[in-house]
N, C-alpha and C positions, 0 to 999 in steps of 0.2 A: 733938180727935181727929176731930171731924165735919168740919172745914175740910179735913183731909188727905184724908179719904174723898171728900168732894165734889170737891177738885181732883184727886185719882187719877182719878175718873171723868171729869173734864173732860179731863185728859191723854189717856186713852183715846180719847175722841171726836176730839180734835184730831189724834192720831196717825192714826186711821182716815181723817180728811178729808186729812191731809198725803199719805197713801199713795194715796188716791183720786186726788189732783192729780197725783201722780207718774205714776200708771198712765194717766191721761188724756193727759199729755204725751207718753207713749211710745205711745199709740194702743193700750193693753192694758185688759182688765178688771183690777180690783183683785185678783181670784183669780190671774189669770195673773202679775201683778206679784209677788205674794207667792210663787208657785211658783218664780220665777226666784231670789228671796231664798233660799228653802229649798235650792234647788240649789247656789247660791253658798255657803251656810253648810254644808250637809250632804255636799255632793259628789254624784256621779252616783246616780241612784235608778231603781227600777224603777217601773213605772206603778202596782203594787200598793203599793209603799212610799209613793209620793206620795199615793195615795187614802187610806191610813191616816193620814199625816201631817197631810193637809189636811181630812180628814173628808168627802171627796167620794166619789161613786159611781164605779165603774170607768168607766162611760160618760162622765161628766163629765170625767174625767181624760184619756181618750183624745181628746175634743174639745179640752180645754186643751192637750194636748201638740201637737195639730195646729195650733192657732192660733200657738203659739209657735215651732213649726217653720217655718210660713209667714212669720213675722217674722224668721226667721233667728237666733233667740236659743237654740234647742236642736237637738240631733239625736239620733237613735235610734242606738244602736250595740250590737253583740252584747257581753254580759258576757265579759271576758277569761278568767274563772274558770269560767264555765258558759255555753256556747254557746247553751243552751236559753233563757236569760234575756236580755232586751233591757233595757238601762239608758238613761236619759235624761241627756244631757251638755249643760252649757252649751256653745255653740259658742266658738271661738276667735276670733270677730269682735271684735277689740279696739275697732273704732269704735263698736259697739252698746254694749259694756261701759263704755266711756269715757263715752257719751252718758248712760248710767244713773248711773254714778258722779258725773258733773258735777252732776246734778239734786240730789245730797246734800251736795255741798261746803258750800254756805251753812249748812245745819243742822249739819253735823259741826263747823265752825269755831265756831259760836255755842255749841254744847253744850260744846267743848273750853274755850272762854273762860270760860263759866259755871263749869265744874267747877274751873278754875285758881284760882277764888276761895275755894275751901274749904280747910280744913286737912286734913291727913292723916288725923286722926281723924274729922273730919266725912264725909270720902269713904268711909271704912269703914263708917259708918253708913248713907250713902246706898246703897252697894253691897249691904250687908246687907239693907236694905228692898227694893232692886230684885230681887235674886235671890229673896227669900221671895216677893214679889208674883208673879214669874214661876211659881214652883213652885205657889203657890196657883191661879193662873189654869189652869195645866196641869191640876191635879188636878180642879178644877171643871168644866173643859171635857170631861175624860175621863167624869166622872159623867154629864154631859149626853148625851155620845155613847152611853153604855151604857144610858141609860133614856130611849129616844126614844119617847114616847107618840104614838100616832096621833090627830092633830088633825083 
């Protein structure tokens, strides 16, 4: 069990470094890169929703959105259901999205090939472990966000 704990930590570190490299290739800060990922996964968000999801101050989110807007990756639009709100949308710039996607092609192919070597039962166990790990990380992050001591 200790080796799983150690390698899970190592996987986390390598994932962070991989995403930092992706961000560098795109000329983005890693936080900006992950915001694009959140918008891709969750759809358009308000600045407040981005702030809550990412655990950033509203001022930091405003600067983040400004940087992404300058890169042509996002745009501010009025919420069609509530014109008082502004939502942040990924742009329809296919060239930018293809560039981002192309940086993940090798990883996606390698992971797919790796997973294809497991049986259906083994994949169920891997999926169970992955989902439970995500839930634990989200819960622990939430605890840290709620109990921010002044350092």
